[in-house]
C-alpha positions as CSV (number, residue, x, y, z in Angstrom):
1,X,-89.2,89.1,-2.5
2,X,-88.9,89.5,-6.1
3,X,-90.6,92.9,-6.3
4,X,-87.9,94.4,-3.6
5,X,-85.0,93.7,-5.7
6,X,-84.8,97.2,-7.0
7,X,-85.5,99.0,-3.9
8,X,-82.9,97.0,-2.0
9,X,-80.3,97.5,-4.6
10,X,-80.8,101.3,-4.2
11,X,-80.3,100.9,-0.7
12,X,-77.2,99.0,-0.8
13,X,-75.6,101.4,-3.5
14,X,-76.4,104.4,-1.1
15,X,-74.5,102.7,1.7
16,X,-71.6,101.3,-0.6
17,X,-70.9,104.4,-2.1
18,X,-68.6,105.1,-5.1
19,X,-64.6,104.6,-5.8
20,X,-62.5,104.2,-2.9
21,X,-58.9,103.0,-2.3
22,X,-58.0,102.4,1.3
23,X,-54.5,101.9,2.6
24,X,-55.2,101.9,6.0
25,X,-53.0,99.1,7.7
26,X,-55.5,96.4,8.7
27,X,-58.2,97.2,6.3
28,X,-58.3,94.3,3.6
29,X,-60.9,96.4,1.5
30,X,-58.2,97.9,-0.8
31,X,-59.5,99.0,-4.0
32,X,-63.4,99.0,-4.3
33,X,-66.1,100.6,-6.5
34,X,-69.6,100.6,-5.1
35,X,-68.6,97.7,-2.6
36,X,-67.1,95.7,-5.3
37,X,-63.5,94.7,-4.3
38,X,-61.0,94.4,-6.8
39,X,-58.9,91.6,-5.4
40,X,-61.4,88.8,-5.3
41,X,-63.3,90.5,-8.4
42,X,-60.3,91.4,-10.5
43,X,-62.3,90.2,-13.9
44,X,-65.4,92.7,-13.2
45,X,-66.0,94.6,-16.3
46,X,-66.4,97.9,-14.4
47,X,-62.5,97.8,-13.7
48,X,-61.4,98.1,-17.1
49,X,-63.7,101.6,-17.3
50,X,-62.3,102.7,-14.0
51,X,-58.6,102.1,-15.3
52,X,-59.5,104.5,-18.1
53,X,-60.9,106.9,-15.7
54,X,-64.6,106.6,-16.6
55,X,-67.3,105.5,-14.2
56,X,-69.0,102.3,-14.8
57,X,-72.8,102.5,-15.4
58,X,-75.1,101.8,-12.7
59,X,-76.4,98.8,-14.7
60,X,-73.0,96.9,-14.5
61,X,-72.9,97.4,-10.8
62,X,-76.7,96.3,-10.6
63,X,-76.0,93.2,-12.8
64,X,-73.0,92.3,-10.7
65,X,-74.9,92.7,-7.4
66,X,-77.7,90.5,-8.4
67,X,-75.7,87.8,-10.0
68,X,-73.4,87.5,-6.9
69,X,-75.4,88.4,-3.9
70,X,-79.3,88.7,-4.3
71,X,-79.6,85.7,-6.4
72,X,-77.0,83.5,-4.0
73,X,-79.2,84.6,-0.9
74,X,-82.1,83.8,-2.7
75,X,-83.5,87.3,-2.4
76,X,-86.8,86.6,-4.6
77,X,-87.8,84.0,-2.2
78,X,-87.4,85.9,1.0
79,X,-89.9,88.0,2.6
80,X,-89.9,91.6,1.9
81,X,-87.2,93.5,4.4
82,X,-85.7,90.0,5.2
83,X,-84.5,89.8,1.4
84,X,-82.8,93.4,2.1
85,X,-81.4,92.3,5.5
86,X,-79.7,89.3,4.2
87,X,-78.6,90.8,0.9
88,X,-76.9,93.8,2.6
89,X,-75.1,91.9,4.9
90,X,-73.9,89.5,1.7
91,X,-72.3,92.5,0.2
92,X,-70.7,93.7,3.2
93,X,-69.6,90.3,4.8
94,X,-69.9,87.8,2.1
95,X,-72.9,85.2,1.0
96,X,-71.6,82.6,3.3
97,X,-71.4,84.7,6.4
98,X,-75.1,86.4,5.5
99,X,-76.9,83.1,5.0
100,X,-75.3,81.5,8.4
101,X,-76.2,84.7,10.1
102,X,-79.7,84.1,8.7
103,X,-79.7,80.5,9.8
104,X,-78.3,81.4,13.3
105,X,-81.1,83.9,13.7
106,X,-83.9,81.2,12.6
107,X,-82.5,78.4,14.6
108,X,-81.6,76.1,11.6
109,X,-78.2,74.5,10.7
110,X,-75.8,76.9,9.7
111,X,-74.3,75.3,6.8
112,X,-74.5,78.3,4.4
113,X,-77.2,77.2,2.0
114,X,-80.6,78.2,2.0
115,X,-82.7,75.4,1.5
116,X,-86.4,74.2,2.4
117,X,-85.9,74.1,6.2
118,X,-84.3,77.6,6.4
119,X,-86.8,79.2,3.9
120,X,-89.6,77.3,6.3
121,X,-88.0,78.9,9.5
122,X,-87.8,82.2,7.9
123,X,-91.5,82.3,7.2
124,X,-92.5,81.2,10.6
125,X,-90.0,83.3,12.4
126,X,-91.1,86.3,14.3
127,X,-88.8,89.2,15.5
128,X,-86.4,88.1,12.6
129,X,-85.0,91.5,11.7
130,X,-84.0,92.2,15.6
131,X,-82.5,88.6,15.8
132,X,-80.7,88.8,12.6
133,X,-79.3,92.1,13.6
134,X,-78.3,91.1,17.2
135,X,-76.3,88.0,15.5
136,X,-75.1,90.6,13.0
137,X,-73.8,92.9,15.6
138,X,-72.2,90.1,17.8
139,X,-70.2,89.1,14.5
140,X,-68.7,92.6,14.0
141,X,-67.9,92.8,17.9
142,X,-66.2,89.6,17.7
143,X,-64.0,90.7,14.7
144,X,-62.8,93.7,17.2
145,X,-62.3,91.3,20.0
146,X,-59.9,89.0,17.7
147,X,-58.4,91.8,15.9
148,X,-58.2,95.1,18.1
149,X,-56.8,97.0,15.2
150,X,-60.3,96.8,13.5
151,X,-61.8,98.8,16.4
152,X,-61.7,101.9,14.2
153,X,-64.3,100.4,12.0
154,X,-66.9,99.3,14.5
155,X,-68.9,102.6,14.8
156,X,-69.6,102.6,11.0
157,X,-70.4,98.7,11.1
158,X,-72.7,99.3,13.9
159,X,-74.4,102.2,12.3
160,X,-75.2,100.4,9.2
161,X,-76.5,97.4,11.5
162,X,-78.9,99.8,12.9
163,X,-79.7,101.7,9.5
164,X,-80.4,98.6,7.7
165,X,-82.4,97.2,10.6
166,X,-84.5,100.1,10.4
167,X,-85.0,100.1,6.6
168,X,-85.6,96.2,6.6
169,X,-88.4,96.8,9.3
170,X,-90.3,99.5,7.2
171,X,-90.3,96.9,4.3
172,X,-91.8,94.1,6.3
173,X,-95.4,93.2,4.6
């Protein structure tokens, strides 16, 4: 929902935090700022400021998030609460994964592209926040099953699922 962008972005920024350089074996996150990983986004304008020891203005981060996550999951076209739910997961696990999770939750073809069929299914779905959260939880548990060294992250992932589920439910119109 178009009116929910600011609130959703604020919530994601709270979850993502500030600068982090993770060097734990098995963590592919590496250097990140507010959830923006440097390896896949080396040309983000904020890195130049960080390299100088400065803090990027929030508007640079928000602009990146809007263009690379919110707009790509068609947040303006999703109902309030569902928009935040999908957007948060896009930031955390990628746009394709977030869209496929949404499609799995509503029972449409998980092709990774939100089209008319997905939007119609979203609008007619009941208990979508719970269904989406369950698929998301299964995704994280699957990571740990495939890669047991990732078990150290499961508590944080599942806490985020629960937090986002509660917040998304409170946003439902």
